[in-house]
C-alpha positions in Angstrom: 12.5 -6.9 10.5 14.0 -4.3 12.7 12.5 -1.5 14.9 13.7 1.9 13.7 12.4 4.9 15.8 8.7 4.1 16.2 8.2 1.8 13.2 9.0 -1.8 12.2 11.1 -1.7 9.0 11.7 -4.5 6.6 15.3 -4.1 5.4 14.6 -5.8 2.1 11.5 -3.9 1.1 11.8 -0.5 -0.6 9.6 2.3 -1.9 9.6 2.5 -5.7 9.9 5.7 -7.9 6.5 7.3 -8.4 7.1 7.4 -12.1 6.6 3.6 -12.2 3.3 3.6 -10.2 0.4 2.0 -12.0 -2.7 4.2 -12.3 -6.1 3.4 -10.9 -4.9 0.5 -8.7 -4.7 0.5 -4.9 -1.1 0.8 -3.7 0.9 2.3 -0.8 1.9 5.9 -1.5 4.6 8.0 0.2 4.0 11.7 0.3 6.5 14.6 0.5 6.0 14.8 4.3 7.3 11.2 4.6 3.9 9.8 5.5 2.7 6.6 3.9 -0.9 5.9 3.0 -2.8 3.6 0.7 -4.8 4.8 -2.3 -5.0 5.0 -6.0 -3.0 7.3 -8.2 -5.2 8.5 -11.1 -4.0 9.8 -14.4 -1.0 12.1 -14.3 1.5 11.4 -11.5 0.6 13.6 -8.5 3.4 15.9 -7.3 2.4 15.3 -3.7 3.4 11.7 -3.8 7.1 10.8 -4.3 7.1 7.0 -4.1 4.9 3.9 -4.1 5.0 0.2 -3.0 2.7 -2.8 -3.7 0.1 -3.7 -1.1 1.2 -6.6 1.1 -0.3 -10.0 0.3 -2.7 -11.3 3.0 -2.0 -14.9 4.0 -5.0 -17.3 4.3 -4.9 -17.4 8.1 -5.2 -13.6 8.3 -7.8 -13.4 5.5 -10.0 -15.9 7.4 -10.2 -13.3 10.2 -11.6 -10.5 7.9 -15.2 -9.9 8.5 -16.7 -9.7 5.0 -19.9 -7.9 6.3 -17.9 -4.6 6.4 -17.0 -4.5 2.7 -19.2 -4.5 -0.3 -16.5 -5.8 -2.6 -14.0 -7.7 -0.4 -12.1 -9.2 -3.3 -10.8 -5.9 -4.5 -9.8 -4.8 -1.0 -7.8 -7.9 -0.1 -6.2 -8.6 -3.5 -8.2 -11.5 -4.8 
């Protein structure tokens, strides 16, 4: 990992073309303003988003710190 401007960047992890983004599944999305967010792309590919990336996997030691009381369906949120 390296710090670039005001973000930590993984030099081996890249955004993928929006045309390959799966529909209806939570992913990371990059919009035309260069801002990344997480969400679901539904149906036709939205012209506002230009790229996507998979959500990072949460290791067990971090998953153990998640307070399940804040989520109604924690399995979907953390990738189980």
